[in-house]
mmCIF file of the N, C-alpha and C atoms, coordinates in Angstrom:
data_MODEL
# 
_entry.id   MODEL 
# 
loop_
_atom_site.group_PDB 
_atom_site.id 
_atom_site.type_symbol 
_atom_site.label_atom_id 
_atom_site.label_alt_id 
_atom_site.label_comp_id 
_atom_site.label_asym_id 
_atom_site.label_entity_id 
_atom_site.label_seq_id 
_atom_site.pdbx_PDB_ins_code 
_atom_site.Cartn_x 
_atom_site.Cartn_y 
_atom_site.Cartn_z 
_atom_site.occupancy 
_atom_site.B_iso_or_equiv 
_atom_site.pdbx_formal_charge 
_atom_site.auth_seq_id 
_atom_site.auth_comp_id 
_atom_site.auth_asym_id 
_atom_site.auth_atom_id 
_atom_site.pdbx_PDB_model_num 
ATOM 1   N N  . MET A 1 1  ? 99.101  89.888  44.828  1.00 0.00 ? 1  MET A N  1 
ATOM 2   C CA . MET A 1 1  ? 98.105  90.041  45.858  1.00 0.00 ? 1  MET A CA 1 
ATOM 3   C C  . MET A 1 1  ? 96.925  90.830  45.308  1.00 0.00 ? 1  MET A C  1 
ATOM 4   N N  . THR A 1 2  ? 95.801  90.462  45.749  1.00 0.00 ? 2  THR A N  1 
ATOM 5   C CA . THR A 1 2  ? 94.612  91.186  45.327  1.00 0.00 ? 2  THR A CA 1 
ATOM 6   C C  . THR A 1 2  ? 94.391  92.374  46.244  1.00 0.00 ? 2  THR A C  1 
ATOM 7   N N  . ARG A 1 3  ? 93.734  93.346  45.686  1.00 0.00 ? 3  ARG A N  1 
ATOM 8   C CA . ARG A 1 3  ? 93.449  94.541  46.475  1.00 0.00 ? 3  ARG A CA 1 
ATOM 9   C C  . ARG A 1 3  ? 92.309  94.274  47.442  1.00 0.00 ? 3  ARG A C  1 
ATOM 10  N N  . LYS A 1 4  ? 92.365  94.991  48.544  1.00 0.00 ? 4  LYS A N  1 
ATOM 11  C CA . LYS A 1 4  ? 91.310  94.841  49.540  1.00 0.00 ? 4  LYS A CA 1 
ATOM 12  C C  . LYS A 1 4  ? 90.074  95.634  49.105  1.00 0.00 ? 4  LYS A C  1 
ATOM 13  N N  . THR A 1 5  ? 88.950  95.080  49.382  1.00 0.00 ? 5  THR A N  1 
ATOM 14  C CA . THR A 1 5  ? 87.717  95.802  49.113  1.00 0.00 ? 5  THR A CA 1 
ATOM 15  C C  . THR A 1 5  ? 87.436  96.747  50.267  1.00 0.00 ? 5  THR A C  1 
ATOM 16  N N  . LYS A 1 6  ? 86.469  97.620  50.083  1.00 0.00 ? 6  LYS A N  1 
ATOM 17  C CA . LYS A 1 6  ? 86.116  98.575  51.137  1.00 0.00 ? 6  LYS A CA 1 
ATOM 18  C C  . LYS A 1 6  ? 85.659  97.855  52.395  1.00 0.00 ? 6  LYS A C  1 
ATOM 19  N N  . GLU A 1 7  ? 84.917  96.782  52.218  1.00 0.00 ? 7  GLU A N  1 
ATOM 20  C CA . GLU A 1 7  ? 84.436  96.032  53.377  1.00 0.00 ? 7  GLU A CA 1 
ATOM 21  C C  . GLU A 1 7  ? 85.597  95.407  54.145  1.00 0.00 ? 7  GLU A C  1 
ATOM 22  N N  . GLU A 1 8  ? 86.573  94.862  53.423  1.00 0.00 ? 8  GLU A N  1 
ATOM 23  C CA . GLU A 1 8  ? 87.740  94.261  54.080  1.00 0.00 ? 8  GLU A CA 1 
ATOM 24  C C  . GLU A 1 8  ? 88.542  95.326  54.824  1.00 0.00 ? 8  GLU A C  1 
ATOM 25  N N  . LYS A 1 9  ? 88.645  96.503  54.211  1.00 0.00 ? 9  LYS A N  1 
ATOM 26  C CA . LYS A 1 9  ? 89.361  97.590  54.869  1.00 0.00 ? 9  LYS A CA 1 
ATOM 27  C C  . LYS A 1 9  ? 88.643  98.019  56.152  1.00 0.00 ? 9  LYS A C  1 
ATOM 28  N N  . LYS A 1 10 ? 87.321  98.098  56.069  1.00 0.00 ? 10 LYS A N  1 
ATOM 29  C CA . LYS A 1 10 ? 86.549  98.457  57.259  1.00 0.00 ? 10 LYS A CA 1 
ATOM 30  C C  . LYS A 1 10 ? 86.705  97.410  58.350  1.00 0.00 ? 10 LYS A C  1 
ATOM 31  N N  . LEU A 1 11 ? 86.679  96.120  57.954  1.00 0.00 ? 11 LEU A N  1 
ATOM 32  C CA . LEU A 1 11 ? 86.855  95.050  58.932  1.00 0.00 ? 11 LEU A CA 1 
ATOM 33  C C  . LEU A 1 11 ? 88.243  95.103  59.573  1.00 0.00 ? 11 LEU A C  1 
ATOM 34  N N  . ALA A 1 12 ? 89.260  95.355  58.745  1.00 0.00 ? 12 ALA A N  1 
ATOM 35  C CA . ALA A 1 12 ? 90.622  95.443  59.276  1.00 0.00 ? 12 ALA A CA 1 
ATOM 36  C C  . ALA A 1 12 ? 90.748  96.621  60.248  1.00 0.00 ? 12 ALA A C  1 
ATOM 37  N N  . GLU A 1 13 ? 90.159  97.751  59.890  1.00 0.00 ? 13 GLU A N  1 
ATOM 38  C CA . GLU A 1 13 ? 90.189  98.921  60.767  1.00 0.00 ? 13 GLU A CA 1 
ATOM 39  C C  . GLU A 1 13 ? 89.450  98.637  62.075  1.00 0.00 ? 13 GLU A C  1 
ATOM 40  N N  . TYR A 1 14 ? 88.323  97.951  61.961  1.00 0.00 ? 14 TYR A N  1 
ATOM 41  C CA . TYR A 1 14 ? 87.547  97.587  63.146  1.00 0.00 ? 14 TYR A CA 1 
ATOM 42  C C  . TYR A 1 14 ? 88.355  96.670  64.059  1.00 0.00 ? 14 TYR A C  1 
ATOM 43  N N  . ARG A 1 15 ? 89.059  95.712  63.487  1.00 0.00 ? 15 ARG A N  1 
ATOM 44  C CA . ARG A 1 15 ? 89.895  94.800  64.285  1.00 0.00 ? 15 ARG A CA 1 
ATOM 45  C C  . ARG A 1 15 ? 91.013  95.567  64.989  1.00 0.00 ? 15 ARG A C  1 
ATOM 46  N N  . ARG A 1 16 ? 91.631  96.510  64.279  1.00 0.00 ? 16 ARG A N  1 
ATOM 47  C CA . ARG A 1 16 ? 92.701  97.315  64.880  1.00 0.00 ? 16 ARG A CA 1 
ATOM 48  C C  . ARG A 1 16 ? 92.170  98.132  66.060  1.00 0.00 ? 16 ARG A C  1 
ATOM 49  N N  . ARG A 1 17 ? 90.993  98.715  65.872  1.00 0.00 ? 17 ARG A N  1 
ATOM 50  C CA . ARG A 1 17 ? 90.407  99.505  66.961  1.00 0.00 ? 17 ARG A CA 1 
ATOM 51  C C  . ARG A 1 17 ? 90.084  98.635  68.166  1.00 0.00 ? 17 ARG A C  1 
ATOM 52  N N  . LEU A 1 18 ? 89.531  97.447  67.896  1.00 0.00 ? 18 LEU A N  1 
ATOM 53  C CA . LEU A 1 18 ? 89.245  96.532  69.001  1.00 0.00 ? 18 LEU A CA 1 
ATOM 54  C C  . LEU A 1 18 ? 90.522  96.126  69.723  1.00 0.00 ? 18 LEU A C  1 
ATOM 55  N N  . LYS A 1 19 ? 91.560  95.881  68.966  1.00 0.00 ? 19 LYS A N  1 
ATOM 56  C CA . LYS A 1 19 ? 92.838  95.489  69.557  1.00 0.00 ? 19 LYS A CA 1 
ATOM 57  C C  . LYS A 1 19 ? 93.398  96.627  70.416  1.00 0.00 ? 19 LYS A C  1 
ATOM 58  N N  . LEU A 1 20 ? 93.319  97.855  69.892  1.00 0.00 ? 20 LEU A N  1 
ATOM 59  C CA . LEU A 1 20 ? 93.807  99.006  70.654  1.00 0.00 ? 20 LEU A CA 1 
ATOM 60  C C  . LEU A 1 20 ? 92.975  99.226  71.914  1.00 0.00 ? 20 LEU A C  1 
ATOM 61  N N  . LEU A 1 21 ? 91.674  99.075  71.800  1.00 0.00 ? 21 LEU A N  1 
ATOM 62  C CA . LEU A 1 21 ? 90.821  99.238  72.977  1.00 0.00 ? 21 LEU A CA 1 
ATOM 63  C C  . LEU A 1 21 ? 91.104  98.165  74.016  1.00 0.00 ? 21 LEU A C  1 
ATOM 64  N N  . GLY A 1 22 ? 91.344  96.951  73.564  1.00 0.00 ? 22 GLY A N  1 
ATOM 65  C CA . GLY A 1 22 ? 91.656  95.860  74.488  1.00 0.00 ? 22 GLY A CA 1 
ATOM 66  C C  . GLY A 1 22 ? 92.978  96.088  75.188  1.00 0.00 ? 22 GLY A C  1 
ATOM 67  N N  . GLN A 1 23 ? 93.954  96.620  74.476  1.00 0.00 ? 23 GLN A N  1 
ATOM 68  C CA . GLN A 1 23 ? 95.264  96.869  75.078  1.00 0.00 ? 23 GLN A CA 1 
ATOM 69  C C  . GLN A 1 23 ? 95.215  98.062  76.025  1.00 0.00 ? 23 GLN A C  1 
ATOM 70  N N  . SER A 1 24 ? 94.503  99.110  75.643  1.00 0.00 ? 24 SER A N  1 
ATOM 71  C CA . SER A 1 24 ? 94.485  100.303 76.485  1.00 0.00 ? 24 SER A CA 1 
ATOM 72  C C  . SER A 1 24 ? 93.620  100.108 77.724  1.00 0.00 ? 24 SER A C  1 
ATOM 73  N N  . ALA A 1 25 ? 92.672  99.196  77.686  1.00 0.00 ? 25 ALA A N  1 
ATOM 74  C CA . ALA A 1 25 ? 91.794  98.993  78.836  1.00 0.00 ? 25 ALA A CA 1 
ATOM 75  C C  . ALA A 1 25 ? 92.531  98.307  79.984  1.00 0.00 ? 25 ALA A C  1 
ATOM 76  N N  . LYS A 1 26 ? 93.426  97.406  79.704  1.00 0.00 ? 26 LYS A N  1 
ATOM 77  C CA . LYS A 1 26 ? 94.122  96.672  80.758  1.00 0.00 ? 26 LYS A CA 1 
ATOM 78  C C  . LYS A 1 26 ? 95.010  97.575  81.613  1.00 0.00 ? 26 LYS A C  1 
ATOM 79  N N  . PRO A 1 27 ? 95.846  98.425  81.032  1.00 0.00 ? 27 PRO A N  1 
ATOM 80  C CA . PRO A 1 27 ? 96.670  99.285  81.888  1.00 0.00 ? 27 PRO A CA 1 
ATOM 81  C C  . PRO A 1 27 ? 95.849  100.267 82.724  1.00 0.00 ? 27 PRO A C  1 
ATOM 82  N N  . LYS A 1 28 ? 94.719  100.729 82.215  1.00 0.00 ? 28 LYS A N  1 
ATOM 83  C CA . LYS A 1 28 ? 93.910  101.667 82.985  1.00 0.00 ? 28 LYS A CA 1 
ATOM 84  C C  . LYS A 1 28 ? 93.421  101.034 84.276  1.00 0.00 ? 28 LYS A C  1 
ATOM 85  N N  . ILE A 1 29 ? 93.037  99.784  84.219  1.00 0.00 ? 29 ILE A N  1 
ATOM 86  C CA . ILE A 1 29 ? 92.562  99.103  85.420  1.00 0.00 ? 29 ILE A CA 1 
ATOM 87  C C  . ILE A 1 29 ? 93.695  98.988  86.434  1.00 0.00 ? 29 ILE A C  1 
ATOM 88  N N  . ALA A 1 30 ? 94.874  98.646  85.970  1.00 0.00 ? 30 ALA A N  1 
ATOM 89  C CA . ALA A 1 30 ? 96.011  98.506  86.874  1.00 0.00 ? 30 ALA A CA 1 
ATOM 90  C C  . ALA A 1 30 ? 96.368  99.854  87.503  1.00 0.00 ? 30 ALA A C  1 
ATOM 91  N N  . VAL A 1 31 ? 96.295  100.925 86.731  1.00 0.00 ? 31 VAL A N  1 
ATOM 92  C CA . VAL A 1 31 ? 96.622  102.248 87.246  1.00 0.00 ? 31 VAL A CA 1 
ATOM 93  C C  . VAL A 1 31 ? 95.589  102.678 88.279  1.00 0.00 ? 31 VAL A C  1 
ATOM 94  N N  . GLU A 1 32 ? 94.317  102.391 88.040  1.00 0.00 ? 32 GLU A N  1 
ATOM 95  C CA . GLU A 1 32 ? 93.282  102.788 88.981  1.00 0.00 ? 32 GLU A CA 1 
ATOM 96  C C  . GLU A 1 32 ? 93.446  102.066 90.311  1.00 0.00 ? 32 GLU A C  1 
ATOM 97  N N  . GLU A 1 33 ? 93.863  100.827 90.291  1.00 0.00 ? 33 GLU A N  1 
ATOM 98  C CA . GLU A 1 33 ? 94.058  100.083 91.524  1.00 0.00 ? 33 GLU A CA 1 
ATOM 99  C C  . GLU A 1 33 ? 95.245  100.629 92.315  1.00 0.00 ? 33 GLU A C  1 
ATOM 100 N N  . ASN A 1 34 ? 96.281  101.086 91.623  1.00 0.00 ? 34 ASN A N  1 
ATOM 101 C CA . ASN A 1 34 ? 97.480  101.568 92.303  1.00 0.00 ? 34 ASN A CA 1 
ATOM 102 C C  . ASN A 1 34 ? 97.330  102.998 92.806  1.00 0.00 ? 34 ASN A C  1 
ATOM 103 N N  . GLU A 1 35 ? 96.440  103.773 92.236  1.00 0.00 ? 35 GLU A N  1 
ATOM 104 C CA . GLU A 1 35 ? 96.322  105.173 92.631  1.00 0.00 ? 35 GLU A CA 1 
ATOM 105 C C  . GLU A 1 35 ? 95.947  105.363 94.098  1.00 0.00 ? 35 GLU A C  1 
ATOM 106 N N  . PRO A 1 36 ? 94.949  104.667 94.631  1.00 0.00 ? 36 PRO A N  1 
ATOM 107 C CA . PRO A 1 36 ? 94.629  104.895 96.048  1.00 0.00 ? 36 PRO A CA 1 
ATOM 108 C C  . PRO A 1 36 ? 95.790  104.559 96.974  1.00 0.00 ? 36 PRO A C  1 
ATOM 109 N N  . LYS A 1 37 ? 96.545  103.528 96.668  1.00 0.00 ? 37 LYS A N  1 
ATOM 110 C CA . LYS A 1 37 ? 97.686  103.176 97.505  1.00 0.00 ? 37 LYS A CA 1 
ATOM 111 C C  . LYS A 1 37 ? 98.720  104.290 97.484  1.00 0.00 ? 37 LYS A C  1 
ATOM 112 N N  . LYS A 1 38 ? 98.956  104.875 96.314  1.00 0.00 ? 38 LYS A N  1 
ATOM 113 C CA . LYS A 1 38 ? 99.921  105.961 96.216  1.00 0.00 ? 38 LYS A CA 1 
ATOM 114 C C  . LYS A 1 38 ? 99.429  107.181 96.985  1.00 0.00 ? 38 LYS A C  1 
ATOM 115 N N  . ASN A 1 39 ? 98.136  107.449 96.929  1.00 0.00 ? 39 ASN A N  1 
ATOM 116 C CA . ASN A 1 39 ? 97.591  108.594 97.657  1.00 0.00 ? 39 ASN A CA 1 
ATOM 117 C C  . ASN A 1 39 ? 97.805  108.443 99.152  1.00 0.00 ? 39 ASN A C  1 
ATOM 118 N N  . ILE A 1 40 ? 97.608  107.248 99.677  1.00 0.00 ? 40 ILE A N  1 
ATOM 119 C CA . ILE A 1 40 ? 97.818  107.011 101.102 1.00 0.00 ? 40 ILE A CA 1 
ATOM 120 C C  . ILE A 1 40 ? 99.282  107.236 101.460 1.00 0.00 ? 40 ILE A C  1 
ATOM 121 N N  . GLU A 1 41 ? 100.174 106.753 100.607 1.00 0.00 ? 41 GLU A N  1 
ATOM 122 C CA . GLU A 1 41 ? 101.601 106.929 100.872 1.00 0.00 ? 41 GLU A CA 1 
ATOM 123 C C  . GLU A 1 41 ? 101.985 108.397 100.804 1.00 0.00 ? 41 GLU A C  1 
ATOM 124 N N  . THR A 1 42 ? 101.461 109.124 99.823  1.00 0.00 ? 42 THR A N  1 
ATOM 125 C CA . THR A 1 42 ? 101.810 110.533 99.702  1.00 0.00 ? 42 THR A CA 1 
ATOM 126 C C  . THR A 1 42 ? 101.240 111.334 100.856 1.00 0.00 ? 42 THR A C  1 
ATOM 127 N N  . ILE A 1 43 ? 100.058 110.971 101.337 1.00 0.00 ? 43 ILE A N  1 
ATOM 128 C CA . ILE A 1 43 ? 99.482  111.681 102.478 1.00 0.00 ? 43 ILE A CA 1 
ATOM 129 C C  . ILE A 1 43 ? 100.356 111.495 103.711 1.00 0.00 ? 43 ILE A C  1 
ATOM 130 N N  . SER A 1 44 ? 100.820 110.268 103.932 1.00 0.00 ? 44 SER A N  1 
ATOM 131 C CA . SER A 1 44 ? 101.677 110.035 105.093 1.00 0.00 ? 44 SER A CA 1 
ATOM 132 C C  . SER A 1 44 ? 103.014 110.751 104.934 1.00 0.00 ? 44 SER A C  1 
ATOM 133 N N  . LYS A 1 45 ? 103.533 110.812 103.704 1.00 0.00 ? 45 LYS A N  1 
ATOM 134 C CA . LYS A 1 45 ? 104.784 111.532 103.472 1.00 0.00 ? 45 LYS A CA 1 
ATOM 135 C C  . LYS A 1 45 ? 104.597 113.019 103.718 1.00 0.00 ? 45 LYS A C  1 
ATOM 136 N N  . VAL A 1 46 ? 103.480 113.564 103.268 1.00 0.00 ? 46 VAL A N  1 
ATOM 137 C CA . VAL A 1 46 ? 103.220 114.989 103.459 1.00 0.00 ? 46 VAL A CA 1 
ATOM 138 C C  . VAL A 1 46 ? 103.109 115.298 104.942 1.00 0.00 ? 46 VAL A C  1 
ATOM 139 N N  . LYS A 1 47 ? 102.421 114.442 105.704 1.00 0.00 ? 47 LYS A N  1 
ATOM 140 C CA . LYS A 1 47 ? 102.295 114.674 107.140 1.00 0.00 ? 47 LYS A CA 1 
ATOM 141 C C  . LYS A 1 47 ? 103.652 114.628 107.824 1.00 0.00 ? 47 LYS A C  1 
ATOM 142 N N  . SER A 1 48 ? 104.485 113.662 107.448 1.00 0.00 ? 48 SER A N  1 
ATOM 143 C CA . SER A 1 48 ? 105.798 113.570 108.073 1.00 0.00 ? 48 SER A CA 1 
ATOM 144 C C  . SER A 1 48 ? 106.679 114.744 107.661 1.00 0.00 ? 48 SER A C  1 
ATOM 145 N N  . GLU A 1 49 ? 106.551 115.186 106.396 1.00 0.00 ? 49 GLU A N  1 
ATOM 146 C CA . GLU A 1 49 ? 107.331 116.338 105.956 1.00 0.00 ? 49 GLU A CA 1 
ATOM 147 C C  . GLU A 1 49 ? 106.895 117.593 106.700 1.00 0.00 ? 49 GLU A C  1 
ATOM 148 N N  . GLN A 1 50 ? 105.597 117.727 106.955 1.00 0.00 ? 50 GLN A N  1 
ATOM 149 C CA . GLN A 1 50 ? 105.120 118.892 107.694 1.00 0.00 ? 50 GLN A CA 1 
ATOM 150 C C  . GLN A 1 50 ? 105.643 118.875 109.123 1.00 0.00 ? 50 GLN A C  1 
ATOM 151 N N  . SER A 1 51 ? 105.664 117.704 109.737 1.00 0.00 ? 51 SER A N  1 
ATOM 152 C CA . SER A 1 51 ? 106.163 117.639 111.107 1.00 0.00 ? 51 SER A CA 1 
ATOM 153 C C  . SER A 1 51 ? 107.660 117.938 111.140 1.00 0.00 ? 51 SER A C  1 
ATOM 154 N N  . PHE A 1 52 ? 108.413 117.463 110.146 1.00 0.00 ? 52 PHE A N  1 
ATOM 155 C CA . PHE A 1 52 ? 109.834 117.789 110.078 1.00 0.00 ? 52 PHE A CA 1 
ATOM 156 C C  . PHE A 1 52 ? 110.016 119.285 109.870 1.00 0.00 ? 52 PHE A C  1 
ATOM 157 N N  . PHE A 1 53 ? 109.183 119.884 109.039 1.00 0.00 ? 53 PHE A N  1 
ATOM 158 C CA . PHE A 1 53 ? 109.278 121.315 108.785 1.00 0.00 ? 53 PHE A CA 1 
ATOM 159 C C  . PHE A 1 53 ? 109.029 122.103 110.064 1.00 0.00 ? 53 PHE A C  1 
ATOM 160 N N  . LYS A 1 54 ? 108.004 121.721 110.802 1.00 0.00 ? 54 LYS A N  1 
ATOM 161 C CA . LYS A 1 54 ? 107.691 122.427 112.049 1.00 0.00 ? 54 LYS A CA 1 
ATOM 162 C C  . LYS A 1 54 ? 108.822 122.287 113.056 1.00 0.00 ? 54 LYS A C  1 
ATOM 163 N N  . LYS A 1 55 ? 109.378 121.087 113.167 1.00 0.00 ? 55 LYS A N  1 
ATOM 164 C CA . LYS A 1 55 ? 110.481 120.868 114.109 1.00 0.00 ? 55 LYS A CA 1 
ATOM 165 C C  . LYS A 1 55 ? 111.699 121.689 113.703 1.00 0.00 ? 55 LYS A C  1 
ATOM 166 N N  . ASP A 1 56 ? 112.028 121.681 112.414 1.00 0.00 ? 56 ASP A N  1 
ATOM 167 C CA . ASP A 1 56 ? 113.182 122.437 111.940 1.00 0.00 ? 56 ASP A CA 1 
ATOM 168 C C  . ASP A 1 56 ? 112.971 123.937 112.123 1.00 0.00 ? 56 ASP A C  1 
ATOM 169 N N  . LEU A 1 57 ? 111.769 124.406 111.858 1.00 0.00 ? 57 LEU A N  1 
ATOM 170 C CA . LEU A 1 57 ? 111.481 125.829 112.027 1.00 0.00 ? 57 LEU A CA 1 
ATOM 171 C C  . LEU A 1 57 ? 111.619 126.234 113.489 1.00 0.00 ? 57 LEU A C  1 
ATOM 172 N N  . ARG A 1 58 ? 111.102 125.413 114.386 1.00 0.00 ? 58 ARG A N  1 
ATOM 173 C CA . ARG A 1 58 ? 111.195 125.710 115.818 1.00 0.00 ? 58 ARG A CA 1 
ATOM 174 C C  . ARG A 1 58 ? 112.652 125.747 116.275 1.00 0.00 ? 58 ARG A C  1 
ATOM 175 N N  . LYS A 1 59 ? 113.441 124.773 115.846 1.00 0.00 ? 59 LYS A N  1 
ATOM 176 C CA . LYS A 1 59 ? 114.860 124.749 116.219 1.00 0.00 ? 59 LYS A CA 1 
ATOM 177 C C  . LYS A 1 59 ? 115.586 125.968 115.666 1.00 0.00 ? 59 LYS A C  1 
ATOM 178 N N  . SER A 1 60 ? 115.267 126.333 114.435 1.00 0.00 ? 60 SER A N  1 
ATOM 179 C CA . SER A 1 60 ? 115.922 127.492 113.827 1.00 0.00 ? 60 SER A CA 1 
ATOM 180 C C  . SER A 1 60 ? 115.577 128.770 114.577 1.00 0.00 ? 60 SER A C  1 
ATOM 181 N N  . LEU A 1 61 ? 114.309 128.938 114.936 1.00 0.00 ? 61 LEU A N  1 
ATOM 182 C CA . LEU A 1 61 ? 113.910 130.144 115.664 1.00 0.00 ? 61 LEU A CA 1 
ATOM 183 C C  . LEU A 1 61 ? 114.574 130.215 117.031 1.00 0.00 ? 61 LEU A C  1 
ATOM 184 N N  . ILE A 1 62 ? 114.667 129.100 117.715 1.00 0.00 ? 62 ILE A N  1 
ATOM 185 C CA . ILE A 1 62 ? 115.342 129.069 119.022 1.00 0.00 ? 62 ILE A CA 1 
ATOM 186 C C  . ILE A 1 62 ? 116.814 129.422 118.859 1.00 0.00 ? 62 ILE A C  1 
ATOM 187 N N  . PHE A 1 63 ? 117.461 128.851 117.867 1.00 0.00 ? 63 PHE A N  1 
ATOM 188 C CA . PHE A 1 63 ? 118.880 129.104 117.625 1.00 0.00 ? 63 PHE A CA 1 
ATOM 189 C C  . PHE A 1 63 ? 119.113 130.572 117.271 1.00 0.00 ? 63 PHE A C  1 
ATOM 190 N N  . ILE A 1 64 ? 118.260 131.131 116.418 1.00 0.00 ? 64 ILE A N  1 
ATOM 191 C CA . ILE A 1 64 ? 118.398 132.532 116.021 1.00 0.00 ? 64 ILE A CA 1 
ATOM 192 C C  . ILE A 1 64 ? 118.190 133.451 117.225 1.00 0.00 ? 64 ILE A C  1 
ATOM 193 N N  . SER A 1 65 ? 117.189 133.156 118.050 1.00 0.00 ? 65 SER A N  1 
ATOM 194 C CA . SER A 1 65 ? 116.950 134.006 119.227 1.00 0.00 ? 65 SER A CA 1 
ATOM 195 C C  . SER A 1 65 ? 118.121 133.931 120.206 1.00 0.00 ? 65 SER A C  1 
ATOM 196 N N  . LEU A 1 66 ? 118.718 132.759 120.364 1.00 0.00 ? 66 LEU A N  1 
ATOM 197 C CA . LEU A 1 66 ? 119.897 132.645 121.229 1.00 0.00 ? 66 LEU A CA 1 
ATOM 198 C C  . LEU A 1 66 ? 121.065 133.464 120.687 1.00 0.00 ? 66 LEU A C  1 
ATOM 199 N N  . ILE A 1 67 ? 121.267 133.437 119.391 1.00 0.00 ? 67 ILE A N  1 
ATOM 200 C CA . ILE A 1 67 ? 122.364 134.203 118.782 1.00 0.00 ? 67 ILE A CA 1 
ATOM 201 C C  . ILE A 1 67 ? 122.128 135.702 118.974 1.00 0.00 ? 67 ILE A C  1 
ATOM 202 N N  . ILE A 1 68 ? 120.899 136.158 118.747 1.00 0.00 ? 68 ILE A N  1 
ATOM 203 C CA . ILE A 1 68 ? 120.600 137.588 118.911 1.00 0.00 ? 68 ILE A CA 1 
ATOM 204 C C  . ILE A 1 68 ? 120.774 138.005 120.371 1.00 0.00 ? 68 ILE A C  1 
ATOM 205 N N  . THR A 1 69 ? 120.344 137.175 121.300 1.00 0.00 ? 69 THR A N  1 
ATOM 206 C CA . THR A 1 69 ? 120.528 137.463 122.730 1.00 0.00 ? 69 THR A CA 1 
ATOM 207 C C  . THR A 1 69 ? 122.009 137.541 123.072 1.00 0.00 ? 69 THR A C  1 
ATOM 208 N N  . LEU A 1 70 ? 122.794 136.639 122.537 1.00 0.00 ? 70 LEU A N  1 
ATOM 209 C CA . LEU A 1 70 ? 124.238 136.646 122.769 1.00 0.00 ? 70 LEU A CA 1 
ATOM 210 C C  . LEU A 1 70 ? 124.868 137.913 122.202 1.00 0.00 ? 70 LEU A C  1 
ATOM 211 N N  . GLU A 1 71 ? 124.425 138.350 121.030 1.00 0.00 ? 71 GLU A N  1 
ATOM 212 C CA . GLU A 1 71 ? 124.955 139.581 120.442 1.00 0.00 ? 71 GLU A CA 1 
ATOM 213 C C  . GLU A 1 71 ? 124.639 140.789 121.324 1.00 0.00 ? 71 GLU A C  1 
ATOM 214 N N  . PHE A 1 72 ? 123.404 140.860 121.828 1.00 0.00 ? 72 PHE A N  1 
ATOM 215 C CA . PHE A 1 72 ? 123.057 141.961 122.731 1.00 0.00 ? 72 PHE A CA 1 
ATOM 216 C C  . PHE A 1 72 ? 123.885 141.911 124.006 1.00 0.00 ? 72 PHE A C  1 
ATOM 217 N N  . ALA A 1 73 ? 124.093 140.733 124.534 1.00 0.00 ? 73 ALA A N  1 
ATOM 218 C CA . ALA A 1 73 ? 124.889 140.597 125.762 1.00 0.00 ? 73 ALA A CA 1 
ATOM 219 C C  . ALA A 1 73 ? 126.319 141.053 125.511 1.00 0.00 ? 73 ALA A C  1 
ATOM 220 N N  . ILE A 1 74 ? 126.893 140.653 124.411 1.00 0.00 ? 74 ILE A N  1 
ATOM 221 C CA . ILE A 1 74 ? 128.267 141.070 124.087 1.00 0.00 ? 74 ILE A CA 1 
ATOM 222 C C  . ILE A 1 74 ? 128.321 142.577 123.859 1.00 0.00 ? 74 ILE A C  1 
ATOM 223 N N  . TYR A 1 75 ? 127.324 143.131 123.182 1.00 0.00 ? 75 TYR A N  1 
ATOM 224 C CA . TYR A 1 75 ? 127.301 144.569 122.904 1.00 0.00 ? 75 TYR A CA 1 
ATOM 225 C C  . TYR A 1 75 ? 127.252 145.376 124.205 1.00 0.00 ? 75 TYR A C  1 
ATOM 226 N N  . PHE A 1 76 ? 126.346 144.997 125.093 1.00 0.00 ? 76 PHE A N  1 
ATOM 227 C CA . PHE A 1 76 ? 126.231 145.744 126.350 1.00 0.00 ? 76 PHE A CA 1 
ATOM 228 C C  . PHE A 1 76 ? 127.424 145.498 127.274 1.00 0.00 ? 76 PHE A C  1 
ATOM 229 N N  . ALA A 1 77 ? 128.029 144.336 127.180 1.00 0.00 ? 77 ALA A N  1 
ATOM 230 C CA . ALA A 1 77 ? 129.208 144.055 128.009 1.00 0.00 ? 77 ALA A CA 1 
ATOM 231 C C  . ALA A 1 77 ? 130.388 144.894 127.545 1.00 0.00 ? 77 ALA A C  1 
ATOM 232 N N  . THR A 1 78 ? 130.550 145.068 126.255 1.00 0.00 ? 78 THR A N  1 
ATOM 233 C CA . THR A 1 78 ? 131.672 145.864 125.744 1.00 0.00 ? 78 THR A CA 1 
ATOM 234 C C  . THR A 1 78 ? 131.378 147.355 125.828 1.00 0.00 ? 78 THR A C  1 
ATOM 235 N N  . MET A 1 79 ? 130.123 147.741 125.916 1.00 0.00 ? 79 MET A N  1 
ATOM 236 C CA . MET A 1 79 ? 129.754 149.145 125.982 1.00 0.00 ? 79 MET A CA 1 
ATOM 237 C C  . MET A 1 79 ? 130.144 149.752 127.331 1.00 0.00 ? 79 MET A C  1 
ATOM 238 N N  . ASN A 1 80 ? 130.131 148.986 128.396 1.00 0.00 ? 80 ASN A N  1 
ATOM 239 C CA . ASN A 1 80 ? 130.458 149.487 129.734 1.00 0.00 ? 80 ASN A CA 1 
ATOM 240 C C  . ASN A 1 80 ? 131.956 149.671 129.918 1.00 0.00 ? 80 ASN A C  1 
ATOM 241 N N  . ARG A 1 81 ? 132.760 149.077 129.124 1.00 0.00 ? 81 ARG A N  1 
ATOM 242 C CA . ARG A 1 81 ? 134.214 149.192 129.311 1.00 0.00 ? 81 ARG A CA 1 
ATOM 243 C C  . ARG A 1 81 ? 134.764 150.459 128.793 1.00 0.00 ? 81 ARG A C  1 
# 
């Protein structure tokens, strides 16, 4: 095989760069199209998670207050005996 000249090496490098640019450009377009859809889904998930958090927090606070009230009632009921 004959050795490549500098010009052939430059052409080969140029072809490789073009090939890499062509390959990397296609996935970027696909990712950009999918990003807004994912953002909408994540926003709806965050809203639903926040509503679940608020509901769970409210239930927990009600349950805790009932337990504390029951403890006070038992304490004062046993204190009179």
